[in-house]
C-alpha positions, 0 to 999 in steps of 0.5 A: 642008538647010543643016544636013545640008550643013554636017555633010557638009562637016565630015566630008568634011575629012580629019582632021589628026594632027600630033605634035610633040616639044618640046626640053628646057627646061633644060640637064640630064639626060633626067629634066628633060625635059618631053615634050609631045605635041600632037595636032590632031584635027578642029581640037582640040588635046590636050597630054599630058605623060608625064614630070613635071619634076624640079623638081616632085618636088624641090618636093614633097620639100622640103615634106615635109622642111620639115614634118618639120624644123618638127615636130622644132623643135616637139618640142625646144621643147615637150619641156622645158616638159612636164618643167619643168611637173610639177616644182613639184608634186613640190617642194610635196608634199615641202617643204610637204605639209600646206600649204593651197597644196599641198593646193589645187594637188594638188586641181586637174585643170588640170595633167592637162588641159594635159599631156593636150593636149600629149600629144595634140599630140605623138601627132598629130605622131608618128603615121605610116601604119606606126604600127599596123603597127609595134605589131601586126606580126602579122596573127593576134595583137594582142600588140605585139612588142618589135622593132616598139616599139623601131623606133617609139621610135627616132623623136624625136617618138614618144619625146617623146610617150611621155615626156609620157605617163609624166609624166602617169601619174607625177604622177597616181600621186604625187597619189594617194600624197600624198592617202593620206598626208594621210588616214592620217597617213603619211609620203610625202616619201620615196615621192613623189620615187621615183615621179618617178624610177621610179613602180613603185618609188615605189608599192611604197615607199609600200605598205611604209611604209603597212604599217609604220605600221599595224603600229606602230599595232597595237603601240602599241595 
């Protein structure tokens, strides 16, 4: 009985509904106003905020800008290191190709591991939600289009990752040419610098040189 009477008393009280609009909390435009609505229903209060303050949006945009600037600073500091790191290998292959130190350096895989990690990091920084869309804009074809690639490489971070990618491939190709020259006693000091500057031309130069050496051996025999 006590329980039912208490319930009856609770529901017999009329529900109060009060709406209160608060004033702007700062001097500015309407976009900086936090509209708060307070509802009292059966003794409970619900606060709704349909408009986000402008300061919150500014904080989010400032965080994005700060992270983007930090990525650019990382690229500017890491990019020269990748370029400088490969130069000693080319110098030793050209200046002292038959030295034991050069042969030991070119047998090591450490440069490719370090450059591979550097490339992966730059690729991570350059990756955006629209990267695949720029590479493959057509839904019916998986062939990249030149316009999308040009737009993608207009970003500084993407261009830096592509440059490190080229350095890795060029150094690997130069090592193959270097080892081929040692095994077949072929001059490679003119081909290796060409690989650094333009890898396809350097490879063609080495193949032509190898062919000329083989013709000379045939003629001498």
